[in-house]
Backbone as JSON, one array per atom type, in Angstrom:
{
  "sequence": "MLNVHDLCKSYGGARSRDVLRGVSLDVARGEYVAIVGESGVGKSTLLNLIAGLDTPDRGTIVLDGVELTALDDTARTLLRRSRMGFVFQAVHLLPHLTAAQNVALPLALNGTTPVAGARRVNEMLLAVGLAQAANAYPRELSGGEMQRIAIARALVHRPPLLLADEPTGNLDADSAAQVMRLMREQVKREGGAGILVTHSAAAAAGADRVLTLTADGLRPQAAQTNSDFRFA",
  "N": [[0.46, -0.81, 15.98], [-0.05, 1.43, 14.08], [-1.69, 4.05, 14.24], [-4.63, 5.99, 13.67], [-6.55, 8.73, 14.38], [-9.38, 10.45, 14.95], [-9.51, 11.38, 12.5], [-9.73, 14.32, 10.07], [-10.77, 16.17, 7.29], [-11.09, 18.1, 4.33], [-12.27, 20.28, 1.66], [-11.67, 22.79, -0.91], [-11.76, 25.45, 0.12], [-13.56, 28.27, 0.8], [-16.15, 27.32, 0.24], [-16.13, 24.85, 1.06], [-15.91, 21.31, 1.23], [-16.37, 18.4, 3.1], [-14.45, 15.66, 3.17], [-13.37, 13.46, 4.44], [-13.95, 12.39, 7.86], [-13.69, 12.58, 11.5], [-12.7, 10.24, 11.12], [-11.4, 7.2, 12.58], [-8.81, 4.92, 13.24], [-7.28, 1.33, 14.14], [-3.99, -0.26, 13.21], [-2.76, -3.7, 13.66], [0.61, -5.16, 13.87], [1.5, -7.32, 11.76], [-1.06, -7.23, 10.52], [-3.59, -7.32, 8.04], [-5.29, -5.34, 6.5], [-8.67, -4.4, 4.4], [-10.07, -1.68, 2.96], [-13.04, -0.41, 1.83], [-15.49, 0.93, -0.14], [-18.02, 3.49, -1.47], [-17.22, 5.24, -4.97], [-15.42, 8.26, -4.55], [-15.84, 8.81, -1.78], [-13.4, 8.8, 0.07], [-11.18, 7.29, 0.27], [-8.53, 7.19, -0.93], [-7.95, 9.54, -0.3], [-7.41, 9.01, 2.26], [-5.85, 7.14, 2.47], [-3.9, 8.79, 1.17], [-3.23, 10.57, 3.57], [-2.59, 9.11, 5.53], [-0.23, 8.04, 4.32], [1.23, 10.35, 4.72], [1.67, 12.39, 2.39], [-0.08, 14.23, 2.58], [-1.58, 16.74, 4.45], [-4.08, 16.43, 7.63], [-7.07, 18.36, 8.34], [-7.76, 17.88, 11.04], [-6.85, 16.02, 13.83], [-4.8, 12.64, 14.36], [-2.04, 11.13, 13.41], [-0.13, 8.34, 13.71], [3.1, 6.27, 13.63], [4.42, 3.5, 14.47], [5.14, 4.5, 16.49], [5.91, 7.42, 16.22], [4.81, 10.29, 15.68], [3.27, 11.13, 12.71], [1.51, 13.87, 11.99], [2.99, 15.85, 13.15], [5.25, 16.11, 11.94], [7.48, 17.55, 9.59], [7.68, 18.41, 6.49], [9.83, 17.39, 5.29], [10.81, 15.81, 6.89], [8.62, 14.09, 6.79], [8.92, 12.9, 4.4], [11.28, 11.91, 4.34], [10.37, 9.86, 6.58], [8.96, 8.6, 5.13], [9.81, 7.27, 2.72], [11.83, 5.47, 4.41], [10.19, 3.68, 6.2], [7.7, 3.16, 4.6], [5.91, 1.13, 2.08], [4.36, 1.14, -1.36], [1.49, 0.36, -3.29], [0.27, 1.04, -6.22], [-2.51, 1.29, -8.51], [-1.34, 2.18, -11.47], [1.47, 1.1, -12.33], [3.71, 2.59, -12.14], [6.58, 2.06, -13.07], [9.65, 2.52, -13.99], [10.33, 3.27, -17.24], [13.15, 3.22, -18.33], [14.48, 1.44, -16.92], [15.71, -1.52, -15.57], [13.5, -4.5, -14.62], [14.91, -5.5, -12.33], [16.42, -3.08, -11.49], [14.22, -1.29, -11.03], [13.11, -2.69, -8.58], [15.08, -2.17, -7.17], [15.33, 0.3, -6.31], [14.19, 1.54, -3.88], [16.32, 0.89, -2.01], [18.35, 1.73, -2.87], [17.51, 4.86, -2.5], [17.64, 4.36, 0.17], [20.01, 4.02, 1.29], [21.25, 1.64, 1.23], [24.09, -0.99, 0.68], [25.53, -2.05, -2.55], [26.26, -4.58, -2.56], [24.44, -5.83, -0.63], [21.96, -4.61, -1.53], [21.6, -5.91, -4.2], [21.55, -8.52, -3.35], [19.16, -8.9, -1.84], [17.39, -7.77, -3.69], [17.36, -9.86, -5.6], [16.25, -11.84, -3.79], [13.72, -11.11, -3.55], [12.69, -11.04, -6.16], [12.49, -13.68, -6.49], [10.67, -14.39, -4.55], [8.34, -13.15, -5.74], [8.13, -14.86, -7.86], [9.6, -13.91, -10.21], [12.18, -13.95, -10.96], [13.23, -14.83, -13.08], [13.18, -12.55, -14.77], [14.49, -10.45, -14.42], [16.44, -9.06, -15.8], [14.93, -7.95, -17.73], [12.87, -5.24, -19.32], [10.25, -2.7, -18.25], [8.29, -2.7, -20.84], [8.8, -5.03, -21.66], [6.99, -6.81, -19.98], [3.98, -8.26, -19.0], [0.95, -7.04, -17.68], [0.18, -7.88, -14.96], [2.56, -8.92, -14.54], [3.89, -6.75, -14.58], [2.77, -5.22, -11.88], [3.67, -7.19, -10.12], [6.54, -6.97, -10.19], [5.94, -4.23, -9.13], [5.18, -4.65, -6.27], [7.25, -6.37, -5.64], [9.07, -4.22, -5.31], [8.2, -2.38, -3.7], [8.27, -4.09, -1.19], [10.93, -4.11, -0.69], [12.71, -3.09, 0.89], [12.09, -4.0, 3.41], [9.41, -2.76, 4.71], [7.95, -1.26, 7.67], [5.05, -0.61, 6.97], [2.61, -1.32, 4.37], [0.98, 0.51, 1.67], [-1.94, 0.23, -0.3], [-3.3, 1.1, -2.92], [-6.19, 0.43, -5.03], [-4.94, -1.67, -6.51], [-5.58, -3.67, -8.49], [-6.82, -2.79, -10.16], [-6.54, -2.52, -13.24], [-6.18, -5.12, -13.95], [-6.59, -8.59, -15.18], [-8.62, -11.02, -14.26], [-7.67, -13.38, -12.96], [-4.67, -12.69, -12.97], [-5.17, -10.44, -11.17], [-5.91, -12.02, -8.51], [-3.78, -13.32, -8.36], [-2.14, -11.39, -7.85], [-3.06, -10.25, -5.29], [-3.25, -12.09, -3.54], [-0.28, -12.64, -3.21], [0.55, -10.03, -2.26], [-0.51, -9.97, 0.39], [0.85, -12.26, 1.31], [3.29, -11.58, 1.39], [3.42, -9.64, 3.17], [2.4, -10.85, 5.67], [4.86, -12.55, 5.71], [6.96, -10.77, 6.42], [6.17, -9.56, 8.53], [4.85, -6.85, 8.81], [2.45, -4.52, 8.25], [-0.18, -4.17, 6.38], [-2.49, -1.86, 4.27], [-5.03, -2.22, 2.21], [-6.88, -0.2, -0.08], [-9.52, -0.3, -2.05], [-12.48, -0.48, -3.96], [-13.59, -3.18, -4.32], [-14.89, -6.02, -3.57], [-14.41, -8.7, -4.29], [-11.22, -8.1, -3.89], [-11.06, -7.25, -1.51], [-11.48, -9.44, -0.38], [-9.65, -11.02, 1.46], [-8.43, -10.27, 3.32], [-7.47, -9.59, 7.02], [-9.21, -8.14, 7.88], [-12.24, -6.25, 6.73], [-13.22, -2.76, 6.37], [-15.76, -0.67, 5.83], [-15.45, 2.5, 4.63], [-17.53, 5.19, 5.38], [-19.54, 8.07, 5.35], [-19.71, 8.72, 7.61], [-17.33, 7.88, 8.66], [-15.3, 5.1, 9.63], [-16.73, 1.71, 9.4], [-16.9, -1.84, 10.54], [-17.17, -4.5, 8.61], [-18.55, -7.85, 7.89], [-17.02, -10.32, 9.8], [-13.76, -11.9, 8.21], [-12.54, -14.97, 6.66], [-10.1, -16.73, 5.55], [-10.66, -18.52, 3.42], [-12.4, -17.55, 1.93], [-11.61, -16.08, -0.01], [-11.91, -15.07, -2.73], [-11.78, -14.26, -6.56], [-14.1, -13.68, -8.66]],
  "CA": [[1.79, -0.37, 15.1], [-0.31, 2.53, 13.14], [-3.06, 4.52, 15.01], [-5.22, 7.02, 13.29], [-7.43, 9.02, 15.66], [-10.35, 11.42, 14.86], [-8.87, 12.29, 11.2], [-10.75, 15.25, 9.26], [-10.18, 16.95, 5.99], [-11.84, 18.91, 3.78], [-11.31, 20.75, 0.57], [-12.56, 23.81, -1.26], [-11.83, 26.86, 0.56], [-14.82, 29.17, 1.2], [-17.28, 26.52, -0.28], [-15.3, 23.49, 1.51], [-16.48, 19.93, 1.4], [-15.67, 17.39, 4.06], [-14.02, 14.22, 2.47], [-13.44, 12.74, 5.78], [-15.14, 13.17, 9.81], [-13.79, 12.04, 12.37], [-12.08, 8.92, 10.98], [-10.08, 6.59, 13.11], [-8.3, 3.05, 12.82], [-5.58, 1.0, 14.53], [-3.58, -1.7, 12.69], [-1.55, -3.84, 14.29], [1.88, -5.89, 13.25], [0.87, -8.6, 11.05], [-2.5, -7.29, 10.38], [-3.98, -7.0, 6.53], [-6.86, -4.57, 6.82], [-9.25, -3.81, 3.4], [-10.63, -0.43, 3.38], [-14.06, -0.35, 1.0], [-16.65, 2.04, 0.14], [-18.21, 4.21, -2.77], [-16.45, 6.09, -4.96], [-15.73, 9.72, -3.9], [-16.21, 8.75, -0.15], [-12.25, 9.49, 0.39], [-10.67, 6.07, 0.53], [-7.73, 7.69, -1.48], [-7.74, 10.86, 0.46], [-7.32, 8.67, 3.6], [-4.3, 6.49, 1.93], [-2.59, 10.09, 0.92], [-2.97, 11.2, 4.69], [-1.82, 7.85, 6.39], [1.42, 8.24, 3.69], [1.98, 11.79, 4.66], [1.46, 13.21, 1.05], [-1.46, 15.03, 2.15], [-1.99, 16.62, 6.14], [-5.07, 16.31, 7.69], [-7.29, 19.64, 9.16], [-7.84, 17.74, 12.52], [-6.5, 14.46, 14.07], [-3.36, 12.2, 14.31], [-1.55, 9.52, 12.56], [1.18, 7.55, 14.67], [2.96, 4.63, 12.69], [5.34, 2.99, 15.27], [5.52, 5.63, 17.86], [6.33, 8.56, 15.5], [3.39, 10.97, 15.02], [3.72, 11.96, 11.35], [1.39, 14.95, 11.79], [3.6, 16.44, 13.98], [6.24, 16.18, 11.44], [7.53, 18.73, 9.1], [7.71, 18.07, 4.93], [11.31, 17.02, 4.86], [10.65, 14.36, 7.76], [7.59, 13.13, 6.24], [9.42, 12.33, 3.18], [12.07, 10.8, 5.31], [10.14, 8.6, 7.36], [7.4, 7.61, 3.75], [10.75, 6.4, 2.36], [11.85, 4.12, 5.03], [9.33, 3.05, 6.63], [6.48, 2.54, 3.9], [5.85, 0.71, 0.71], [3.35, 1.65, -1.95], [1.48, -0.06, -4.72], [-1.06, 1.51, -6.96], [-3.44, 1.36, -9.86], [-0.54, 2.7, -11.97], [2.54, 0.6, -11.45], [4.73, 3.94, -12.27], [7.77, 1.22, -13.1], [10.77, 3.63, -14.64], [10.55, 2.3, -18.36], [14.18, 2.9, -18.78], [15.19, 0.44, -15.8], [15.2, -2.96, -15.45], [12.83, -5.28, -13.6], [15.59, -5.65, -10.89], [16.59, -1.81, -11.27], [13.36, -0.97, -10.74], [13.39, -2.99, -7.68], [16.28, -1.86, -5.98], [15.52, 1.85, -6.1], [13.96, 1.83, -2.42], [17.45, 0.37, -1.41], [19.45, 3.04, -3.16], [17.58, 5.68, -1.62], [18.06, 4.33, 2.12], [21.81, 4.05, 1.6], [21.8, -0.03, 1.26], [24.94, -1.19, 0.02], [25.28, -2.25, -3.67], [26.09, -5.87, -2.6], [23.28, -6.1, 0.2], [21.12, -4.44, -2.39], [21.69, -6.95, -5.12], [21.19, -10.14, -2.81], [17.78, -8.47, -1.17], [16.79, -7.49, -4.95], [17.28, -11.33, -6.06], [15.28, -12.6, -3.22], [12.18, -10.46, -3.87], [11.94, -11.28, -7.48], [12.22, -14.73, -6.39], [9.38, -14.26, -3.97], [7.28, -12.71, -6.51], [8.0, -15.4, -9.26], [9.92, -13.17, -11.67], [13.83, -13.85, -11.16], [14.06, -15.1, -14.51], [12.87, -11.27, -15.48], [15.47, -9.4, -13.85], [16.84, -7.91, -17.06], [13.36, -7.25, -18.73], [12.56, -3.93, -19.03], [8.97, -2.98, -17.95], [7.61, -2.89, -21.77], [8.28, -6.41, -22.02], [6.37, -7.59, -19.22], [2.65, -8.2, -18.91], [0.29, -6.14, -16.7], [0.52, -8.6, -13.78], [4.24, -9.24, -13.84], [4.71, -5.38, -13.81], [2.24, -5.09, -10.69], [4.55, -8.18, -9.5], [7.4, -6.09, -9.53], [5.66, -3.01, -8.42], [5.13, -5.25, -5.03], [8.84, -6.49, -5.13], [9.8, -2.92, -5.07], [7.31, -1.8, -2.7], [8.48, -4.46, 0.39], [12.38, -4.51, -0.49], [13.22, -2.46, 2.13], [11.32, -4.31, 4.53], [9.08, -1.08, 5.48], [6.59, -1.86, 8.39], [3.6, -0.5, 6.49], [2.65, -1.31, 2.94], [0.05, 0.49, 1.19], [-2.18, -0.37, -1.83], [-4.4, 2.05, -3.86], [-6.85, -0.05, -6.45], [-3.51, -2.13, -7.23], [-5.86, -4.99, -9.43], [-7.79, -2.44, -11.35], [-6.22, -2.57, -14.54], [-5.74, -6.54, -14.32], [-7.8, -9.15, -15.53], [-9.27, -11.98, -12.72], [-6.51, -14.57, -12.63], [-3.69, -11.85, -12.76], [-5.87, -9.78, -10.02], [-6.0, -12.6, -7.61], [-2.42, -13.72, -7.99], [-1.78, -10.39, -7.15], [-3.92, -10.02, -3.87], [-2.44, -13.26, -2.58], [1.45, -11.89, -2.89], [0.55, -8.62, -1.24], [-0.92, -10.75, 1.32], [2.15, -13.33, 2.02], [4.36, -10.66, 1.82], [2.76, -8.6, 4.15], [2.66, -11.81, 6.84], [5.9, -13.07, 5.87], [7.71, -10.05, 6.68], [6.05, -9.02, 9.8], [4.74, -5.99, 8.73], [1.25, -4.29, 8.31], [-0.94, -3.94, 5.24], [-3.49, -1.37, 4.38], [-5.54, -1.96, 0.81], [-8.21, 0.66, -0.41], [-10.43, -0.65, -2.93], [-14.06, -0.57, -4.54], [-13.83, -4.46, -5.18], [-15.5, -6.81, -2.55], [-13.72, -9.57, -4.18], [-10.21, -7.93, -3.69], [-10.91, -7.35, -0.72], [-11.87, -11.2, 0.41], [-8.68, -11.94, 1.44], [-7.9, -9.32, 4.31], [-8.34, -10.03, 8.18], [-10.73, -7.23, 8.43], [-12.72, -5.6, 6.06], [-13.68, -2.03, 7.14], [-16.17, 0.24, 4.99], [-15.59, 4.31, 4.58], [-18.83, 6.3, 5.07], [-19.34, 9.64, 5.55], [-19.2, 8.91, 9.32], [-16.15, 7.33, 9.17], [-15.02, 3.47, 9.23], [-17.43, 0.59, 9.86], [-16.47, -2.95, 10.21], [-17.95, -5.48, 7.48], [-18.49, -9.54, 8.93], [-15.39, -11.59, 9.64], [-13.84, -12.55, 6.44], [-11.74, -16.03, 6.16], [-9.11, -16.97, 4.22], [-11.32, -19.6, 2.5], [-13.72, -16.91, 1.77], [-10.62, -15.36, -0.57], [-12.17, -15.45, -4.48], [-12.14, -13.78, -7.34], [-15.3, -13.85, -9.74]],
  "C": [[1.35, 0.86, 14.49], [-1.26, 2.41, 14.14], [-3.43, 5.66, 14.18], [-6.6, 7.32, 14.17], [-8.07, 10.22, 15.1], [-10.04, 12.1, 13.33], [-10.17, 13.02, 10.44], [-10.21, 15.78, 8.33], [-11.37, 17.11, 4.85], [-11.2, 19.86, 2.35], [-12.12, 21.9, -0.19], [-12.56, 25.33, -0.75], [-13.08, 27.0, 1.29], [-15.68, 28.19, 1.17], [-16.94, 25.24, 0.09], [-16.7, 22.09, 1.71], [-15.94, 19.1, 2.17], [-15.83, 16.17, 3.17], [-14.03, 13.25, 3.49], [-13.8, 13.56, 7.15], [-15.09, 12.46, 10.39], [-13.29, 10.37, 12.42], [-11.07, 8.35, 12.0], [-10.11, 4.94, 13.41], [-6.76, 2.82, 13.59], [-5.71, -0.02, 13.63], [-2.37, -2.19, 13.39], [-0.44, -4.68, 13.09], [1.4, -7.09, 12.42], [-0.36, -8.64, 10.17], [-2.59, -6.97, 8.75], [-5.25, -6.48, 6.48], [-7.27, -4.04, 5.16], [-9.94, -2.77, 3.8], [-11.76, -0.22, 1.73], [-14.85, 0.6, 1.01], [-16.69, 2.65, -1.31], [-17.27, 4.95, -3.24], [-16.22, 7.57, -4.84], [-15.81, 9.93, -2.64], [-14.73, 9.01, 0.64], [-11.46, 8.45, 0.38], [-9.25, 6.64, 0.04], [-7.31, 8.56, -1.01], [-7.12, 10.37, 2.01], [-5.74, 7.91, 3.78], [-3.64, 7.84, 1.89], [-2.18, 10.58, 2.73], [-2.25, 10.25, 5.45], [-0.17, 7.86, 5.34], [2.04, 9.49, 3.88], [1.87, 12.52, 3.43], [0.43, 14.19, 1.48], [-1.23, 15.28, 4.13], [-3.63, 16.84, 6.38], [-5.46, 17.74, 8.17], [-7.33, 19.51, 10.8], [-7.34, 16.31, 12.51], [-5.24, 14.07, 13.64], [-3.19, 11.1, 13.8], [-0.07, 9.01, 13.28], [1.65, 6.41, 14.25], [4.63, 5.01, 13.89], [6.0, 4.24, 16.64], [5.86, 7.07, 17.36], [4.91, 9.18, 14.95], [3.48, 11.71, 13.89], [2.77, 13.45, 11.33], [1.91, 15.85, 12.38], [5.18, 16.84, 13.34], [6.38, 17.46, 10.12], [7.94, 18.03, 7.65], [8.98, 17.16, 4.53], [11.35, 15.33, 5.78], [9.68, 13.5, 7.62], [8.13, 12.44, 5.34], [10.68, 11.14, 3.56], [11.71, 9.36, 5.94], [9.23, 7.25, 6.13], [8.74, 6.78, 3.24], [11.32, 5.08, 2.72], [10.93, 3.26, 5.55], [7.77, 2.32, 6.06], [6.82, 1.65, 2.52], [4.59, 0.97, -0.16], [3.18, 0.95, -3.33], [0.2, 0.48, -5.18], [-1.57, 0.99, -8.26], [-2.47, 1.2, -11.05], [0.2, 2.41, -11.29], [3.65, 1.52, -11.22], [6.4, 2.93, -12.23], [8.63, 2.75, -14.09], [11.1, 2.8, -15.92], [11.67, 2.25, -18.94], [15.29, 2.19, -18.32], [14.75, -0.51, -16.09], [14.33, -3.54, -14.65], [13.52, -4.68, -12.1], [16.35, -4.11, -10.58], [15.52, -0.95, -10.57], [13.06, -1.21, -9.07], [14.05, -2.53, -6.38], [16.17, -0.06, -5.94], [15.23, 2.09, -4.83], [15.53, 1.69, -1.57], [18.27, 1.49, -1.34], [18.82, 4.26, -2.51], [17.73, 5.67, -0.34], [19.44, 3.85, 1.97], [21.99, 2.57, 1.54], [22.98, 0.02, 0.19], [25.06, -2.21, -1.42], [25.22, -3.85, -3.22], [24.85, -6.4, -1.87], [22.06, -6.01, -0.31], [20.58, -5.48, -3.42], [20.87, -8.23, -4.41], [19.43, -9.87, -2.43], [16.75, -8.4, -2.65], [16.39, -9.04, -5.51], [16.07, -12.04, -5.05], [13.92, -12.17, -3.17], [12.1, -10.54, -5.36], [11.93, -12.5, -7.7], [10.8, -15.04, -5.52], [8.2, -14.1, -4.97], [7.18, -13.51, -7.84], [8.79, -14.78, -10.38], [11.3, -13.08, -11.87], [14.18, -14.15, -12.67], [13.78, -13.66, -15.28], [13.58, -10.12, -15.13], [15.82, -8.49, -14.45], [15.82, -7.59, -17.93], [13.11, -6.17, -18.13], [10.68, -3.71, -18.94], [7.6, -2.94, -19.55], [7.45, -3.97, -22.08], [7.96, -7.2, -21.37], [4.57, -7.52, -19.28], [2.09, -7.27, -17.69], [0.45, -6.83, -15.24], [1.91, -8.99, -13.27], [4.57, -8.07, -13.48], [3.96, -4.95, -12.28], [3.14, -6.05, -9.62], [5.78, -7.47, -8.97], [7.02, -4.73, -8.74], [5.79, -3.67, -6.66], [6.46, -5.49, -4.45], [9.47, -5.16, -4.45], [9.35, -1.94, -3.82], [7.59, -2.15, -0.95], [10.12, -4.41, 0.01], [12.75, -4.26, 0.53], [12.67, -2.89, 3.42], [10.34, -3.52, 5.31], [7.91, -1.9, 6.07], [5.56, -2.04, 8.03], [3.65, -0.59, 4.61], [0.99, -0.71, 2.8], [-0.46, 0.47, 0.08], [-3.44, 0.49, -2.28], [-5.01, 1.15, -4.9], [-5.82, -0.94, -7.16], [-4.17, -3.51, -8.3], [-6.41, -4.26, -10.34], [-7.43, -2.71, -12.81], [-5.83, -4.25, -14.95], [-6.99, -7.37, -14.85], [-7.95, -10.18, -14.19], [-7.99, -12.37, -12.1], [-5.15, -13.65, -12.3], [-3.86, -10.82, -11.36], [-5.72, -10.69, -8.7], [-4.36, -13.08, -7.07], [-1.85, -12.31, -7.03], [-1.94, -10.24, -5.45], [-3.26, -10.98, -2.73], [-1.0, -13.13, -2.58], [1.04, -11.07, -2.23], [0.68, -9.7, 0.35], [0.29, -11.87, 2.21], [2.7, -12.52, 2.05], [4.49, -9.73, 2.6], [3.48, -9.69, 5.5], [4.03, -12.09, 6.74], [7.2, -12.11, 6.75], [7.7, -9.34, 8.19], [5.34, -7.65, 9.86], [3.07, -5.79, 8.68], [0.39, -3.73, 6.78], [-2.4, -2.97, 5.12], [-3.92, -1.5, 3.16], [-6.63, -1.34, 1.14], [-8.64, 0.06, -1.6], [-12.11, -0.63, -2.95], [-14.48, -1.81, -4.88], [-13.84, -5.13, -3.83], [-14.65, -8.06, -2.69], [-12.04, -9.31, -3.75], [-10.01, -7.81, -2.42], [-11.08, -8.61, 0.51], [-11.13, -11.4, 1.62], [-7.81, -11.15, 3.07], [-8.45, -9.88, 5.7], [-9.06, -9.13, 8.71], [-11.06, -6.44, 7.14], [-13.46, -4.26, 6.56], [-14.44, -1.13, 5.74], [-16.07, 1.64, 5.49], [-16.76, 4.92, 3.74], [-18.91, 7.54, 5.32], [-19.38, 9.71, 6.69], [-18.48, 8.21, 9.64], [-16.07, 5.94, 8.97], [-16.01, 2.76, 10.36], [-17.02, -0.87, 9.76], [-17.44, -3.53, 9.5], [-17.54, -6.7, 8.74], [-17.25, -9.57, 8.73], [-14.98, -12.08, 8.3], [-12.7, -13.98, 7.16], [-11.08, -16.01, 5.34], [-9.84, -17.5, 3.2], [-12.19, -18.82, 1.97], [-12.8, -16.02, 0.46], [-11.12, -15.33, -1.91], [-12.37, -14.22, -4.98], [-13.27, -13.93, -8.5], [-14.84, -13.72, -10.93]]
}
C-alpha cells in the first residue's frame, strides 16, 4: 500500500547536513509499523516526507498507486486530506469546538453530508469510549481523553494510512497504553495501515514490525508479538 524508495533529505544549504540517506520502506494494508531511533536521527522528518508536508531531495513515495513526490502542493494537500490521518504528541484540538465537532472536521473538509457525518462521528466516539463526552470542550477533558479524541478525528474519514508521531509523549503510563492499543485496534478494524514514530520501546512493542532508523537507513528489530505489548 505504501512504498518508500531510496529517500534522501538534507538541510542547511551550502553547509548541508544529511538527515535521511537511502531510506526505503514498504507497508502493507492492515500492517501497523513502529519506527524507533535516537533523537535527531530523522524520524519526524521521515514522517513529514511520507505525509507530503515536505519534499525529499531524492527518492519516491507511492501511496495506493499515487506517487506523492510527483504531485504539486495542491494535489498533495488534497491527497493528505482524504487518504491520511494524523496523531501527534500535541493533540491540536480546536478549543472552541466540542469533542464531536473536532472529530467531524475531516468529514467536513472531505464533503461528507451532515447526516452521514454525524452518524460516523457517533461511531468513532463510541469506538474510543467517549460517546458521553461528545459535547465536552477540550479544556474539560484529561490528556488521555483528548488524545483519544484526536485518534477518533484521525480515523473518522477512514484514511488508508495513519501516521502517529510520539502520540504518548505527554501521557501517563496507563493512558499511554490505552492510546496505543486503541490506535492499533482501529487501524486493524478499518483495514488501513499505520506508522508510529516513537523513541519509546514500550510504545513500539504493540506493532507488527519494529524498525530502527539509523544514519544508514531502516533496519528491522527482532519480531514482536502482541503478548509483548507492555508499558512499564
